[in-house]
C-alpha positions in Angstrom: 0.0 0.0 0.0 2.8 2.4 0.9 4.4 1.7 -2.5 1.3 2.5 -4.4 0.8 5.8 -2.5 4.4 6.8 -3.1 4.1 6.0 -6.8 1.0 8.2 -7.1 2.7 11.2 -5.3 5.7 10.7 -7.6 3.6 11.0 -10.7 1.9 14.1 -9.4 5.2 15.7 -8.5 6.8 14.9 -11.8 3.8 16.3 -13.7 3.9 19.6 -11.8 7.6 20.1 -12.4 7.3 19.3 -16.1 4.5 21.8 -16.5 6.4 24.6 -14.7 9.5 23.9 -16.7 7.7 23.9 -20.0 5.9 27.2 -19.2 9.3 28.9 -18.3 10.9 27.6 -21.5 8.1 28.8 -23.8 7.7 32.2 -22.1 11.0 33.4 -23.6 9.7 32.8 -27.1 6.4 34.5 -26.6 6.0 38.0 -28.1 6.3 40.9 -25.8 2.9 42.4 -24.9 3.2 46.2 -25.2 0.8 48.4 -23.2 -2.2 49.3 -25.3 -2.2 52.9 -26.4 -5.4 54.9 -26.0 -6.5 56.6 -29.3 -8.2 59.9 -29.1 -10.4 61.3 -31.9 -9.0 64.3 -33.7 -11.2 67.1 -35.1 -11.4 67.4 -38.9 -11.4 71.0 -40.2 -14.5 72.1 -42.0 -14.0 72.2 -45.7 -13.9 75.6 -47.4 -17.0 76.0 -49.5 -16.3 75.6 -53.2 -16.5 78.7 -55.4 -19.3 78.5 -57.9 -18.4 80.6 -60.9 -22.1 80.7 -62.0 -22.9 82.8 -58.9 -21.6 86.4 -58.8 -19.5 87.2 -55.8 -17.6 90.5 -55.1 -14.7 88.3 -53.8 -14.3 86.8 -57.3 -14.6 89.8 -59.8 -12.2 88.5 -62.5 -13.9 88.0 -65.8 -17.2 89.7 -64.9 -18.9 92.5 -66.9 -20.8 95.5 -65.5 -23.1 98.1 -66.9 -24.0 101.3 -65.2 -24.7 105.0 -65.5 -22.3 108.0 -65.3 -22.0 111.5 -66.7 -19.8 113.7 -68.9 -19.8 117.5 -69.2 -21.2 117.8 -72.7 -22.2 114.2 -73.3 -24.8 114.2 -70.5 -25.8 110.8 -69.1 -23.3 108.2 -70.1 -23.5 104.4 -70.2 -20.5 102.8 -68.5 -19.3 99.4 -69.6 -17.0 97.7 -67.1 -14.8 94.6 -67.3 -12.8 93.2 -64.4 -9.4 92.1 -65.7 -8.6 90.5 -62.3 -10.1 90.6 -58.8 -8.6 94.1 -58.2 -8.5 95.9 -61.5 -11.3 97.0 -63.8 -11.4 98.8 -67.1 -14.3 101.2 -67.9 -15.5 102.4 -71.2 -17.9 105.4 -71.2 -20.2 106.5 -74.1 -23.1 108.9 -74.1 -25.0 111.4 -76.1 -28.2 113.3 -76.6 -30.0 114.8 -79.6 -32.7 117.5 -79.1 -33.4 119.3 -82.4 -35.4 122.5 -82.3 -37.2 124.7 -84.9 -36.1 128.1 -86.2 -36.6 130.4 -89.2 -34.3 131.3 -92.0 -34.0 134.8 -93.5 -36.9 134.1 -95.9 -39.3 133.1 -93.2 -39.2 129.4 -93.8 -39.2 127.0 -90.7 -36.0 125.0 -90.5 -34.7 122.3 -88.1 -31.9 123.4 -85.8 -29.3 121.0 -84.5 -28.8 120.6 -80.8 -26.7 117.5 -79.8 -23.9 116.4 -77.6 -21.8 113.2 -77.2 -18.8 111.9 -75.3 -16.5 108.9 -74.9 -14.0 107.9 -72.2 -11.8 105.3 -70.7 -11.2 104.7 -67.0 -9.3 102.4 -64.7 -10.4 101.3 -61.2 -8.1 99.6 -58.7 -9.3 98.1 -55.4 -7.1 99.3 -52.6 -8.8 97.7 -49.5 -12.0 96.2 -48.3 -12.6 97.8 -44.9 -15.9 95.9 -44.5 -17.4 93.0 -46.4 -18.4 93.9 -50.0 -17.3 97.6 -49.7 -14.1 98.5 -51.6 -11.9 101.6 -51.4 -10.7 102.3 -54.9 -8.2 104.5 -56.8 -9.7 105.9 -60.0 -8.2 107.3 -63.2 -10.3 108.4 -66.1 -9.9 110.4 -69.4 -13.0 111.6 -71.3 -13.7 113.7 -74.4 -17.1 115.4 -74.9 -18.6 118.0 -77.2 -21.8 119.7 -78.0 -23.2 121.6 -81.1 -26.0 124.2 -80.6 -27.7 126.1 -83.4 -30.2 128.9 -82.8 -31.9 131.7 -84.8 -32.9 135.2 -84.0 -36.4 136.1 -85.3 -38.6 139.1 -85.9 -42.3 139.4 -86.8 -43.5 141.5 -89.8 -47.0 141.6 -91.3 -47.9 138.4 -89.4 -44.8 136.6 -90.7 -41.8 135.5 -88.8 -38.4 136.0 -90.3 -35.0 135.0 -89.2 -32.6 137.8 -88.2 -29.6 135.8 -87.3 -28.2 132.2 -87.5 -26.0 131.4 -84.6 -23.8 128.3 -84.1 -21.7 127.3 -81.1 -19.5 124.3 -80.5 -17.8 123.3 -77.3 -15.3 120.6 -76.7 -13.6 119.3 -73.6 -10.9 116.9 -72.6 -11.0 115.9 -69.0 -8.5 114.0 -66.9 -9.6 112.8 -63.5 -7.7 111.2 -60.6 -9.2 110.4 -57.2 -10.4 108.0 -54.6 -13.7 106.4 -54.4 -15.8 103.5 -53.0 -17.9 100.8 -54.4 -20.5 99.1 -52.2 -22.4 96.0 -53.2 -26.0 95.7 -52.1 -26.2 92.9 -49.4 -29.6 91.5 -50.5 -28.7 91.8 -54.3 -24.9 91.6 -54.7 -25.0 92.0 -58.5 -25.9 95.6 -57.9 -23.4 98.2 -56.6 -23.4 101.9 -55.9 -20.3 104.0 -56.0 -18.9 107.5 -55.6 -15.6 109.3 -56.0 -13.9 112.5 -55.1 -10.8 113.9 -56.7 -8.9 116.4 -58.9 -9.5 116.9 -62.6 -7.7 118.9 -65.3 -9.7 120.3 -68.2 -8.9 121.5 -71.7 -11.8 123.4 -73.3 -12.1 124.6 -76.9 -15.0 126.8 -77.9 -16.1 128.1 -81.3 -19.0 130.4 -82.1 -20.3 132.2 -85.2 -23.2 134.4 -86.1 -24.6 135.4 -89.5 -27.0 138.3 -89.6 -29.8 139.2 -91.9 -28.9 142.5 -93.6 -32.6 143.3 -94.1 -33.2 143.8 -90.4 -29.8 144.6 -88.9 -26.5 146.2 -89.8 -24.5 144.0 -87.3 -21.4 142.4 -89.0 -21.1 138.7 -89.1 -18.8 137.3 -86.4 -16.7 134.2 -85.8 -14.8 133.5 -82.6 -12.8 130.7 -81.1 -11.2 130.3 -77.7 -9.3 127.7 -75.5 -9.0 127.3 -71.8 -6.7 125.0 -69.8 -7.5 124.7 -66.1 -5.3 123.0 -63.6 -5.2 122.4 -59.9 -6.4 126.0 -59.0 -9.1 126.2 -61.7 -12.8 126.4 -60.8 -13.6 123.1 -62.5 -10.7 121.1 -61.2 -12.3 119.7 -58.1 -15.0 117.1 -58.6 -17.1 116.9 -55.4 -18.9 113.7 -56.1 -19.4 111.5 -59.1 -22.1 108.9 -58.3 -23.2 105.9 -60.4 -24.9 102.6 -60.2 -23.7 99.3 -61.8 -25.2 95.9 -62.5 -22.9 92.9 -62.9 -23.5 89.9 -65.0 
């Protein structure tokens, strides 16, 4: 009986030692378990909205056309065609005119049409200097314009119920204007295709004037006259300071 019990204990002891030795031997070949790192979620920046060229935006002016209203001395109200060469520089072309014929009488008492018209053309350059608030730009403006008018009138007298012309008068005025100044252009928040603008600056003018009068010798002894004059005004001239040039433009 003692031999059997000793045999059983021997088997148990041998098995325990074998398992311990095998675990020690295999542990050196097992991969090293590194501490698990905790991953934290990183915030993804919001994507910048894509620019849609089909929608007009004052931040992307390049390639857009504009049409508006301006003025010239003898051309009256002018149409202004604008093209943005890049986001900060625009080229303006101005053209305007008017035609208001009237009626007079010649020396024989016949009714005649009298010319009364004016026109003008110009080129301008606008450069955005800054944007102090959204959709409002401070601009530097350079512009050159040419305009002229032609006015014809007649003097009349009445004799025996008839009207006769006593004089035929013609005047023609021309002006070349150079303008430099600062201005602003503000786009309407609820309709950004529309803008209003104004400018203030200095201008130099070259004026050329011609006038002639032919008199009817039946009614007057005044001699016929013809005059011409020119005037160049600079920084101290009465027409050199332009207080405000306002206009409206629509972009498409």
